[in-house]
C-alpha angles and dihedrals in degrees: 000000000000094000093048091054092054093048091052093051090049092049092049094051091047092053091046092054090049093049091048092048092049092050092047093050092052091049094048088050095050105026139066093231097073100132093050094048088048092056092048089053093053092051092050091052093047089051090050095049091047090051091050094049091048093050094048092050094047093055099038094058098035115109116254114269119239125241116281088250095057113106100176137045121264122230118246091227134019117263096246092059089081115100123238095262092052092050093048090048096065121055128346126297120229136183110211133178124189138164116234131183116268091244134118112267097020096109092041091055090052092050093049092052091052092048091057089061092049093251114153120213105219095179140354134202124187124211109194115218130184096257102022147346132276108217117197113199134187105210137190108205133179113265090246092062109086129198092258092054092050091050090049092053092047092050092049091051093052103274119136138183088027120187125189141178141161117275135195141207093283089068090062090080108100119248100250092050092048093049094049088050089054092051093049092052090049093048095052095047131021089208089070097067099092092041091051092048088054093051089048100046103025123218108017145130116245120194130180106210127185115232110262096028101078095309111106116201112263130204117256092258092054131229129272116198111175099268097012132064126187126199136172108268115238090231093043133277126055132318108210120196119188128184107170096177097055128028117234118246123220089250091057092044089052094049093049092047092051091050091048091048092051090052091050094050094051094048126202112346141155134183107270097208116135131203119202112209130187112220121221090257090055103256118132118225130181117228115201143146116269135193142179086303088073092050094116093049090050091050091050090053089052089056091057095048120093121245089249095055092049090047095052087051104043100027092216143068112330092225091065095057096094090056092064095054099077089055095041093050097048113107088214091075101038145297132307129199125195135194111219129189123226091263088058098253117142112232103168137028125196120188131200107192126186110235119159122297089333123057125220124230124197134181133195119181125180116250096247091053100047121114090029102101097258097116090046091053092049093047095050091053093047090052090051090051090052090050094051091047088058097248115159096214144354126218135198124208109206140125131271088245093062094087092168096062090045092052090048093053092048088049091063089078092225131126108275134202122199128204127176121201122173093330096315117117118212113194114191121193120199109222125224113233116249121242096204096091095261122168112294125217119196119236117268097031117137135196117187127178 
């Protein structure tokens, strides 16, 4: 209809111009005012051409009109076309989990109730149960809609046992992609397993318990008990995961079991990358990850260290120092960096140990290599690892007499807290969150080994 109207107007303008030209030609041929009439004719034709041009441009660039039955505006692009940063920039992101009846229309009623409050559902995961379904949503709500309001809306539409917390842009990654990423990280590095479980299950406490000291044997398929799941630990014993604020679903249990089984099948492993550094004095050293395969080299370094150096590091009898190495070097409990000379001799060890919400860092530098910047280099790398893992802080347990460790912690340029207890100095550094999209860990999570 739009094109027919335009064509009719153009034809009318054309016929009008022809009629005016014919009349002017007759008047010029039979009257004395020929020049004046010729000028009038030219102006008329120019006005007609201008009107035609205006009409054509107005309708070529105008947006298409909707159907007569349309009552609302149509978006120029679908809502899912916006990127994660654009979605996170408008409204508030929430992660919500609720249980609905396993009946047709239950989920539809819940979604309709959310839509009436202008709440967008960005993603949805379903966790089937015996007598219902746990639905996990990623929502984007207007700033004016608080968590209590969302919970009330969900309850009125049939949801129960609702749990909700703030989310951020990291949660916009869809579940299969996120789980595959966690599996890849775990496959590359055994030290990633506890971090991957935290990313998979959220706020939880993870403990590795030897059998007979609180860790009862579990069957190969593991055990799920409401807010606790227990699995066979890859290195032996029992891996216990507790989340008191939110029961585990069978789907989460199956995912955690698959991740732990992957780690067990692959066995101990660490990345084998190496960095060659030149110290200020000109000597070259290699920094690399080490594990229990380097136990003999680490013990040889112990033998070259003085009793005072070992005492400052381990805070106990020097003869017991070797007993700690097997635990410290195991990737099951953290990450260890070593500085190695061109001849292959280890001259320094730096440990990053998972320990609750905070993470412990520890350094041991052979006497002949102290005050050369080796410990500072290892510490800075360990802190970057902790930051990338989403840790909120790191702490070092030492003594006031260990001026080298105190100076290295100060050299990080981070806010420090000091606490002295019975001659032991605890220095805690608060880490700055990374902006590179590194793995995020929600506040309040704990890992204990």
